Each structure stands twice: as structure tokens, then as C-alpha cells.
LUMTIFI-538040 format. One record per residue (C-alpha): residue in three letters; y, z, x. Coordinates in Angstrom, 1 decimal, decimal comma. Last residue first. Layout:
<segus>
["ALA" [Y Z X]]
...
</segus>
This chain:
<segus>
["ALA" [-37,4 -18,5 -5,1]]
["THR" [-40,2 -18,6 -7,7]]
["GLY" [-40,5 -14,9 -8,5]]
["LEU" [-38,1 -14,9 -11,4]]
["PHE" [-35,4 -12,7 -9,9]]
["ARG" [-34,8 -14,8 -6,8]]
["ASP" [-35,3 -17,7 -9,2]]
["PRO" [-31,8 -17,2 -10,6]]
["SER" [-30,5 -18,7 -7,3]]
["PHE" [-27,2 -17,1 -6,2]]
["ARG" [-28,0 -16,7 -2,5]]
["GLY" [-29,3 -20,2 -2,3]]
["LEU" [-26,3 -21,8 -4,0]]
["GLY" [-24,7 -23,8 -1,1]]
["ILE" [-21,8 -25,7 -2,6]]
["GLU" [-22,3 -29,4 -2,4]]
["SER" [-23,8 -29,2 -5,9]]
["ALA" [-27,0 -30,6 -7,3]]
["GLY" [-28,6 -32,1 -10,5]]
["ASP" [-25,7 -34,5 -11,0]]
["LEU" [-24,6 -33,8 -14,6]]
["ALA" [-25,8 -30,2 -15,3]]
["LEU" [-25,8 -29,0 -11,6]]
["ASP" [-22,4 -30,3 -10,8]]
["VAL" [-21,2 -29,0 -14,2]]
["ALA" [-22,4 -25,5 -13,2]]
["ILE" [-20,5 -26,0 -10,0]]
["ASP" [-17,3 -26,7 -12,0]]
["GLY" [-17,7 -23,7 -14,2]]
["VAL" [-18,3 -21,5 -11,1]]
["ALA" [-15,3 -23,0 -9,4]]
["ALA" [-12,9 -22,1 -12,3]]
["SER" [-14,7 -18,7 -12,5]]
["HIS" [-14,3 -17,6 -8,9]]
["LYS" [-11,4 -15,2 -9,4]]
["PHE" [-13,1 -14,0 -12,6]]
["GLY" [-16,4 -13,0 -10,9]]
["HIS" [-16,1 -9,7 -9,2]]
["GLY" [-17,4 -7,2 -11,8]]
["SER" [-21,1 -8,0 -11,5]]
["PHE" [-21,0 -11,7 -12,1]]
["GLY" [-24,5 -11,7 -13,6]]
["GLY" [-24,1 -15,1 -15,3]]
["ALA" [-24,2 -18,8 -14,9]]
["LEU" [-27,5 -20,4 -15,8]]
["VAL" [-27,9 -24,1 -16,0]]
["LEU" [-30,7 -25,0 -18,4]]
["SER" [-32,7 -28,2 -18,6]]
["PRO" [-35,1 -27,2 -15,8]]
["ALA" [-36,2 -24,0 -17,5]]
["ALA" [-39,0 -22,4 -15,5]]
["ALA" [-37,7 -23,6 -12,2]]
["PRO" [-34,4 -22,0 -12,9]]
["VAL" [-31,3 -24,1 -12,6]]
["GLY" [-28,5 -22,3 -10,8]]
["ILE" [-25,9 -19,6 -10,7]]
["LEU" [-26,6 -15,8 -10,8]]
["PHE" [-23,9 -14,0 -8,9]]
["ASP" [-24,6 -11,2 -6,4]]
["GLY" [-24,5 -7,4 -7,1]]
["ASP" [-28,1 -7,0 -5,9]]
["PRO" [-29,5 -5,7 -9,2]]
["SER" [-27,3 -8,1 -11,2]]
["LYS" [-24,5 -6,7 -13,3]]
["SER" [-23,0 -7,9 -16,6]]
["ASN" [-19,6 -6,2 -16,7]]
["MET" [-17,7 -4,4 -19,4]]
["CYS" [-14,2 -3,8 -20,8]]
["PRO" [-12,8 -1,1 -23,1]]
["THR" [-9,1 -0,5 -23,3]]
["ALA" [-6,6 1,9 -21,8]]
["ALA" [-2,8 2,5 -22,0]]
["VAL" [-0,1 4,8 -20,6]]
["PRO" [-2,6 6,7 -18,6]]
["VAL" [-1,7 10,2 -17,4]]
["PRO" [-1,7 10,2 -13,6]]
["ASP" [2,0 9,6 -13,5]]
["LEU" [2,5 7,3 -10,6]]
["GLY" [4,6 8,1 -7,5]]
["PRO" [1,9 10,2 -5,8]]
["PHE" [-0,4 7,2 -5,7]]
["ALA" [-3,8 7,7 -4,0]]
["ARG" [-5,0 11,2 -4,8]]
["ARG" [-3,7 11,5 -8,3]]
["VAL" [-4,6 7,8 -9,1]]
["PHE" [-8,2 8,3 -8,0]]
["ALA" [-8,6 11,4 -10,2]]
["GLN" [-7,0 9,5 -13,1]]
["VAL" [-9,5 6,7 -12,7]]
["PRO" [-12,5 9,1 -12,7]]
["ASP" [-11,1 10,9 -15,8]]
["THR" [-10,4 7,7 -17,8]]
["ASP" [-13,7 6,5 -19,2]]
["ARG" [-15,4 9,9 -19,6]]
["PRO" [-12,1 11,2 -21,1]]
["GLY" [-12,4 8,7 -24,0]]
["ILE" [-11,8 5,1 -24,8]]
["PRO" [-13,0 4,1 -28,3]]
["TYR" [-16,4 2,7 -29,1]]
["ASP" [-17,0 -1,0 -29,2]]
["ASN" [-19,1 -1,4 -26,1]]
["ASP" [-22,4 -1,2 -27,9]]
["SER" [-22,3 -4,9 -28,7]]
["ALA" [-23,0 -5,7 -25,0]]
["HIS" [-26,4 -4,0 -25,3]]
["GLU" [-28,2 -0,9 -24,1]]
["LEU" [-25,0 0,0 -22,3]]
["TRP" [-24,8 1,7 -18,8]]
["PRO" [-22,1 4,3 -18,4]]
["LYS" [-19,7 4,3 -15,4]]
["ARG" [-20,4 7,0 -12,9]]
["ALA" [-17,6 6,3 -10,3]]
["SER" [-18,9 5,4 -6,8]]
["GLY" [-18,5 1,7 -7,4]]
["GLY" [-14,7 1,9 -7,7]]
["ALA" [-12,4 3,4 -10,2]]
["GLY" [-9,9 1,0 -11,8]]
["VAL" [-6,2 0,7 -11,9]]
["LYS" [-3,8 -1,5 -13,8]]
["VAL" [-0,2 -0,7 -12,9]]
["GLY" [2,1 -0,6 -15,9]]
["ARG" [2,2 -2,4 -19,3]]
["GLY" [5,3 -4,4 -18,4]]
["ASP" [3,5 -7,7 -17,9]]
["VAL" [2,9 -8,0 -14,2]]
["ASP" [2,6 -4,4 -13,2]]
["PRO" [0,7 -4,6 -10,0]]
["ILE" [-3,1 -4,8 -9,9]]
["GLY" [-5,6 -2,1 -8,7]]
["TRP" [-8,8 -1,1 -7,1]]
["GLY" [-10,7 2,0 -6,4]]
["ASP" [-12,6 4,3 -4,0]]
["LEU" [-10,6 7,0 -2,3]]
["GLU" [-13,1 9,8 -1,5]]
["GLY" [-13,7 8,4 2,0]]
["SER" [-11,8 5,2 2,3]]
["GLU" [-12,6 2,2 0,0]]
["TRP" [-9,5 0,7 -1,4]]
["ILE" [-9,3 -2,8 -3,1]]
["PHE" [-5,7 -3,8 -3,7]]
["THR" [-3,3 -6,1 -5,5]]
["PRO" [0,1 -5,9 -3,9]]
["PHE" [3,2 -3,8 -4,8]]
["ARG" [6,7 -5,0 -3,9]]
["GLU" [7,3 -8,4 -5,5]]
["PRO" [4,3 -7,9 -7,8]]
["GLY" [6,0 -5,0 -9,6]]
["TYR" [5,1 -1,4 -8,8]]
["ALA" [8,3 -0,3 -7,0]]
["ALA" [10,4 -1,8 -9,8]]
["HIS" [9,1 0,8 -12,3]]
["ASP" [10,4 3,7 -10,3]]
["ALA" [9,5 6,6 -12,6]]
["GLY" [5,8 5,5 -12,4]]
["ALA" [3,4 4,0 -14,9]]
["PHE" [-0,4 3,9 -15,3]]
["TRP" [-2,8 1,4 -16,9]]
["VAL" [-6,6 1,6 -17,5]]
["LEU" [-9,2 -1,1 -18,0]]
["PRO" [-12,6 0,4 -18,8]]
["SER" [-15,9 -0,6 -17,1]]
["ARG" [-18,9 -0,3 -19,4]]
["GLN" [-22,0 -1,6 -17,6]]
["VAL" [-24,4 -4,2 -18,9]]
["ARG" [-27,7 -4,8 -17,1]]
["LEU" [-29,2 -8,0 -15,8]]
["PRO" [-32,9 -8,1 -14,8]]
["LEU" [-33,7 -11,6 -16,1]]
["GLU" [-36,8 -11,5 -18,2]]
["LEU" [-36,9 -15,4 -18,5]]
["GLU" [-38,3 -15,0 -22,1]]
["PRO" [-35,1 -13,2 -23,2]]
["VAL" [-33,2 -16,5 -22,8]]
["LEU" [-30,6 -16,4 -25,6]]
["ASP" [-29,9 -12,7 -25,6]]
["THR" [-30,0 -12,4 -21,7]]
["PHE" [-26,4 -13,4 -21,2]]
["TRP" [-24,7 -11,3 -23,8]]
["ALA" [-22,6 -9,6 -21,1]]
["GLY" [-21,3 -13,0 -20,1]]
["THR" [-22,5 -15,9 -22,4]]
["ALA" [-22,4 -18,6 -19,8]]
["ILE" [-25,6 -20,6 -20,4]]
["ILE" [-24,9 -24,3 -19,5]]
["ALA" [-27,1 -26,6 -21,5]]
["ARG" [-28,4 -30,0 -20,4]]
["ARG" [-29,4 -33,2 -22,1]]
["ALA" [-28,1 -31,9 -25,4]]
["THR" [-29,3 -31,5 -28,9]]
["ILE" [-27,7 -29,9 -31,9]]
["THR" [-29,6 -28,5 -34,8]]
["GLU" [-27,9 -27,3 -38,1]]
["GLU" [-29,4 -24,7 -40,4]]
["GLY" [-27,5 -21,8 -38,8]]
["VAL" [-26,6 -23,0 -35,4]]
["SER" [-29,8 -24,0 -33,7]]
["ILE" [-29,6 -25,6 -30,2]]
["ARG" [-32,2 -28,0 -29,0]]
["VAL" [-32,3 -28,6 -25,3]]
["GLY" [-33,3 -31,4 -22,9]]
["ASP" [-36,1 -33,4 -21,3]]
["GLU" [-37,6 -30,7 -19,1]]
["ASP" [-38,0 -28,5 -22,1]]
["TYR" [-35,7 -26,3 -24,1]]
["ARG" [-35,4 -24,4 -27,3]]
["LEU" [-32,4 -22,2 -28,2]]
["GLY" [-31,9 -20,4 -31,5]]
["THR" [-29,3 -18,6 -33,6]]
["VAL" [-26,1 -19,7 -31,8]]
["ARG" [-23,3 -17,8 -33,4]]
["THR" [-20,1 -19,6 -34,3]]
["GLU" [-16,7 -17,8 -34,3]]
["PHE" [-15,5 -20,8 -32,3]]
["TRP" [-16,9 -24,3 -32,1]]
["LEU" [-15,5 -26,6 -29,3]]
["GLU" [-15,9 -30,4 -29,3]]
["ALA" [-14,8 -31,7 -25,9]]
["GLY" [-12,8 -34,9 -25,9]]
["ALA" [-10,5 -34,6 -22,9]]
["THR" [-7,8 -33,0 -24,9]]
["LYS" [-10,3 -30,4 -26,1]]
["ALA" [-11,3 -29,6 -22,5]]
["LEU" [-7,7 -29,4 -21,5]]
["ASP" [-6,9 -26,9 -24,3]]
["LEU" [-10,0 -24,9 -23,4]]
["GLU" [-9,0 -24,7 -19,8]]
["ALA" [-5,4 -23,6 -20,7]]
["ARG" [-6,7 -21,0 -23,1]]
["ILE" [-9,1 -19,6 -20,6]]
["CYS" [-6,6 -19,4 -17,8]]
["GLY" [-4,0 -17,8 -20,0]]
["GLU" [-6,4 -15,1 -21,2]]
["PRO" [-7,3 -14,4 -17,6]]
["ASP" [-3,8 -14,3 -16,2]]
["LEU" [-4,5 -14,4 -12,5]]
["VAL" [-2,9 -12,1 -10,0]]
["GLY" [-2,2 -12,4 -6,3]]
["ALA" [-3,5 -13,2 -2,9]]
["GLY" [-1,5 -15,5 -0,5]]
["PRO" [-0,2 -12,7 1,7]]
["GLU" [-3,7 -11,4 2,5]]
["LEU" [-3,1 -7,9 4,0]]
["VAL" [-6,1 -6,3 5,7]]
["GLY" [-5,1 -2,6 5,7]]
["VAL" [-6,0 0,2 8,0]]
["ASP" [-6,9 3,8 7,2]]
["GLY" [-7,5 6,5 9,8]]
["PRO" [-4,5 8,6 9,0]]
["ALA" [-5,0 8,4 5,2]]
["VAL" [-2,6 6,3 3,2]]
["ALA" [-1,0 7,7 0,1]]
["PHE" [0,1 4,3 -1,2]]
["GLN" [3,6 3,8 -2,8]]
["PRO" [5,1 3,7 0,7]]
["TYR" [3,9 0,1 1,1]]
["ARG" [5,6 -1,4 4,2]]
["ALA" [6,1 1,9 6,1]]
["ALA" [2,9 3,5 5,0]]
["LEU" [0,8 0,4 5,8]]
["ALA" [2,5 0,0 9,2]]
["ASP" [1,8 3,7 10,1]]
["ALA" [-1,9 3,4 8,9]]
["ASP" [-2,5 0,2 10,8]]
["LEU" [-1,8 -3,2 9,3]]
["LEU" [-4,0 -6,3 10,0]]
["GLU" [-2,3 -9,5 8,8]]
["ILE" [-4,2 -12,3 7,0]]
["GLU" [-4,0 -16,1 6,6]]
["VAL" [-7,4 -17,4 5,4]]
["ASP" [-9,4 -19,8 7,6]]
["GLY" [-12,4 -19,4 5,3]]
["GLU" [-14,8 -18,1 7,9]]
["ASP" [-12,1 -16,0 9,5]]
["ALA" [-11,0 -14,5 6,2]]
["CYS" [-14,7 -13,9 5,5]]
["ARG" [-15,1 -11,9 8,7]]
["MET" [-11,9 -10,0 8,2]]
["ALA" [-12,9 -8,9 4,7]]
["ASP" [-16,4 -8,0 5,9]]
["ARG" [-15,1 -5,7 8,6]]
["VAL" [-12,5 -4,1 6,4]]
["LEU" [-14,9 -3,3 3,6]]
["GLU" [-17,8 -2,3 5,9]]
["GLY" [-15,8 0,4 7,8]]
["ASP" [-14,8 0,2 11,4]]
["ALA" [-11,0 0,2 10,7]]
["ALA" [-11,5 2,6 7,8]]
["GLY" [-10,4 1,3 4,5]]
["ILE" [-7,8 -0,8 2,6]]
["CYS" [-8,2 -4,4 1,5]]
["LEU" [-4,7 -5,5 0,4]]
["GLY" [-3,4 -8,4 -1,6]]
["GLY" [-0,2 -10,3 -1,8]]
["SER" [1,8 -10,6 -5,0]]
["ARG" [1,5 -14,2 -6,0]]
["ARG" [1,4 -15,0 -9,7]]
["PHE" [-1,2 -17,3 -11,1]]
["VAL" [-1,7 -18,7 -14,7]]
["THR" [1,6 -20,6 -15,2]]
["ALA" [0,9 -23,2 -17,8]]
["GLY" [1,8 -26,9 -17,5]]
["SER" [-1,7 -27,8 -18,3]]
["GLU" [-2,4 -30,4 -15,7]]
["GLN" [-0,5 -28,8 -12,8]]
["GLU" [-1,5 -25,2 -13,7]]
["LEU" [-5,1 -26,1 -14,0]]
["GLN" [-5,0 -28,1 -10,7]]
["ALA" [-3,6 -25,0 -8,9]]
["TRP" [-6,4 -22,9 -10,4]]
["LEU" [-8,9 -25,7 -9,4]]
["ARG" [-7,8 -25,7 -5,7]]
["GLU" [-8,1 -21,9 -5,5]]
["ALA" [-11,5 -22,0 -7,2]]
["ARG" [-12,9 -24,5 -4,7]]
["GLY" [-11,9 -22,1 -1,9]]
["VAL" [-13,3 -19,2 -3,8]]
["VAL" [-16,7 -20,9 -4,0]]
["PRO" [-16,6 -22,1 -0,3]]
["VAL" [-16,1 -18,4 0,8]]
["TYR" [-18,6 -16,8 -1,5]]
["ASP" [-21,5 -17,4 0,8]]
["ILE" [-19,5 -15,6 3,5]]
["GLY" [-20,0 -12,2 1,8]]
["GLU" [-18,8 -9,7 -0,7]]
["PHE" [-15,7 -9,2 1,5]]
["VAL" [-14,1 -12,2 -0,3]]
["THR" [-10,8 -12,2 1,5]]
["LYS" [-9,8 -15,2 -0,6]]
["ARG" [-8,2 -13,0 -3,3]]
["PHE" [-7,4 -13,4 -7,0]]
["ILE" [-7,2 -10,2 -8,9]]
["ARG" [-7,3 -10,2 -12,7]]
["SER" [-4,6 -9,6 -15,2]]
["GLY" [-3,8 -9,6 -18,9]]
["GLY" [-6,5 -7,3 -20,3]]
["HIS" [-9,2 -9,8 -21,1]]
["SER" [-12,1 -11,5 -19,3]]
["SER" [-15,2 -9,2 -19,6]]
["GLY" [-16,2 -9,3 -23,2]]
["ARG" [-14,7 -8,4 -26,6]]
["ALA" [-11,1 -9,1 -26,0]]
["HIS" [-11,1 -12,7 -27,1]]
["ALA" [-9,7 -15,8 -25,2]]
["SER" [-10,7 -18,1 -28,1]]
["THR" [-12,3 -16,3 -31,0]]
["PHE" [-15,8 -14,9 -31,1]]
["GLN" [-19,4 -16,3 -31,1]]
["GLU" [-18,3 -19,2 -28,8]]
["PHE" [-20,1 -22,6 -28,7]]
["GLY" [-19,2 -25,7 -26,7]]
["ILE" [-20,0 -29,3 -27,2]]
["VAL" [-19,4 -31,9 -24,4]]
["SER" [-19,8 -35,6 -24,0]]
["ALA" [-19,3 -36,2 -20,3]]
["GLY" [-16,2 -38,0 -19,0]]
["ARG" [-15,7 -36,0 -15,8]]
["ALA" [-12,8 -34,1 -17,4]]
["ALA" [-15,1 -33,1 -20,3]]
["ALA" [-17,5 -31,5 -17,8]]
["ARG" [-14,6 -29,7 -15,9]]
["TRP" [-12,9 -28,3 -19,0]]
["ALA" [-16,2 -27,2 -20,7]]
["ALA" [-17,3 -25,6 -17,5]]
["ALA" [-14,1 -23,7 -17,1]]
["ALA" [-14,2 -22,4 -20,6]]
["GLY" [-17,8 -21,4 -20,1]]
["MET" [-17,1 -19,4 -16,9]]
["ALA" [-14,2 -17,3 -18,2]]
["GLY" [-15,2 -17,1 -21,8]]
["LEU" [-16,5 -20,0 -23,8]]
["GLY" [-20,2 -19,0 -24,3]]
["LEU" [-22,9 -21,6 -24,6]]
["VAL" [-21,8 -24,9 -23,1]]
["ALA" [-23,7 -28,0 -24,3]]
["VAL" [-23,7 -31,0 -22,0]]
["ASP" [-24,5 -34,7 -22,4]]
["TYR" [-24,4 -34,5 -26,2]]
["SER" [-26,7 -35,2 -29,2]]
["THR" [-26,0 -34,9 -32,9]]
["MET" [-28,9 -34,3 -35,2]]
</segus>
């Protein structure tokens, strides 16, 4: 048997970051991924993800996204890859609505530069949006777009350069753990580690079913649209956005790669639940695209509401929509990092780093009470 300081199970968004950060600290690291590097089978593909520090999900996310911002810059510097493109970002909604209120609160908590735009200012600056009379926009000039595949590849490359051993297209067939460490079965081979970071995304509960974590997998397709004026929807003129205003409920990313504007329907859309992550392999159909097309028709008169491309994606969702990061009392040699509920990628560099804090040091300077897995295990 070969033994390591840290084993990382799952090398997607969170796992790739954890492998990079653990190896960078001098730990001996082994990582396992059942698919190829930066694959399109999970939740971290499609060429673009929003990065914003106006984390309206709550002030507990403010220090996480602050660390993530620093690590994304460090990743670019160390790897030489360009993984972030600034476009600005909007949160659009009623002036007294929850989205705008929480975005401004978190911007204040995190000392984030923002500008509040009323409906007239929004329409003048961003005529692409069909703004309702009562809408306002919280504009974050520093927000933009991350390249998810590029981020993951750069993190994995740095992890390997720092000595991490990474196994792709390798299925973990068993996981045993006690307070002293973990034993990982890969076929007939057994690997031991002092700590294991579980970061398997939508497959999260497969390796630890005994913890009975209440995570569910939801299909969430990625859909792209184009307009006659292509330049109007590039990152120089069209920001990322989250829009919650009456019937308008959706999000979007400018055209950063020639595929068009990526648009998604918000939480009010009836997206199907999956029995298992492996069930997300069926083709895109009207049930996937109809809610997004309806949003585009109302919100963007300059976009053709017929998609130019679409692909399946999915999210692992917790009951309260908050992340699951921590060491459960029932499994002290495991660090759990899952349940990112559709708003995790922007934080992923920091989540991986925090998981390494817990694996190597037993604690993190980031407050994790809100994210504790024990809130679901009855031991919080």
C-alpha cells in the first residue's frame, strides 16, 4: 500500500483546486477522477461561469469569494493561462427586492465597488435589456467571466508540477475511514491517506451513502442565443447578469467565445430532478429550452429566442441552498466539499483551499458554521 497526506476524490472544480493547493503546500497528494480532465459530464463545463463579489447569497460567502478572487489571480500568474475576463456584472430587480438588498449588503460587507442604476440609467447604458419601469441594477464593474475548463486544467497542471499524482478515468470502488485515516480501493489496489477530500460533485453521496446527506441532483441545461448585432453582446458592452423582477427570472453571460450569449432560467423554472447523476446523459429537448426561450423573449428583444446551441449540465443541491464544507463528526478523516447548488464555481478556488486548510491544519480562518455538514447529520 502507498500512503499520502491527502487524497482528493473528484478532480472537477473543487477537487482540482484542492489538489493544486495541497501540493503547493508541500503535502503528498493523490487525486482520482472517474472521467477525463475538465470533462463535460458534471457541473463545470460550457466555457464560461460568472464571477461576482456581490454574493447576494449572504455575508458568510463574502470571505470565501474574497479568497477566491486572490487565488484566481494567483492561478493566472503561476500558470500563465488567462482564465478570467472582466465584463462587469449586474444584479437587476426591484429596488426594495431581496436580490438588490442582499447584493448591496454583501458589497458593503466586502468593500466591493458598485454603482446603483435606476431603470432609466440601466436602459441608457445597456439597451440590450428590456428593463421594467421599477427595476434597478447593482453594477459591479470588477465582475466578469471565468473559463471553467481553463481553470481546472491550469490547477491540475500546477498540482502535477508540484508533485501531485493524479489518476484519471479511474473509478474509486471503496472508501473506508476512521479517525486515523482513510483506505481507498481502486480495483484490487488500496491507497491510504491521512485525510481525504470528497469533491465528487453530483456523484457526492455515492462514496459516503452511510452519512445520508440530503443532496439532490437537478438538471440545469446550458443554452446559448445570438443576435443580429453580435458586438452588442460581447463582454465589452454586455455584462454578466442575475435578474429577478416579477416574471423575469434568469441569469446570463456575454458572448466570450463566439457561441453566443449563455442564458439560464432562474429558480422559478421547473427543472427536472434526477435519480442519479448518471441519468443526465439524455439529449436536450423542449422541456430544457422552453423556460429559457420564454425568458429571452421577454428580456432581450435583440436576441433570437431560438437557441443556437444547448448542452446538459446539472447541480448538486442542498435543502437550504448553502454549500456543504467541513469535517463531519461521524467521519473525522474526511473533508466534505459538495452541495454547491448552482452557485459554486466562482468560489471553487477558495473552497479547494479551505478544504486543504481542514485536511492539513484541522481548521480554517474562514468561518464555516453556515456550511457545516453536521447541520444535516444532527450533530451541529
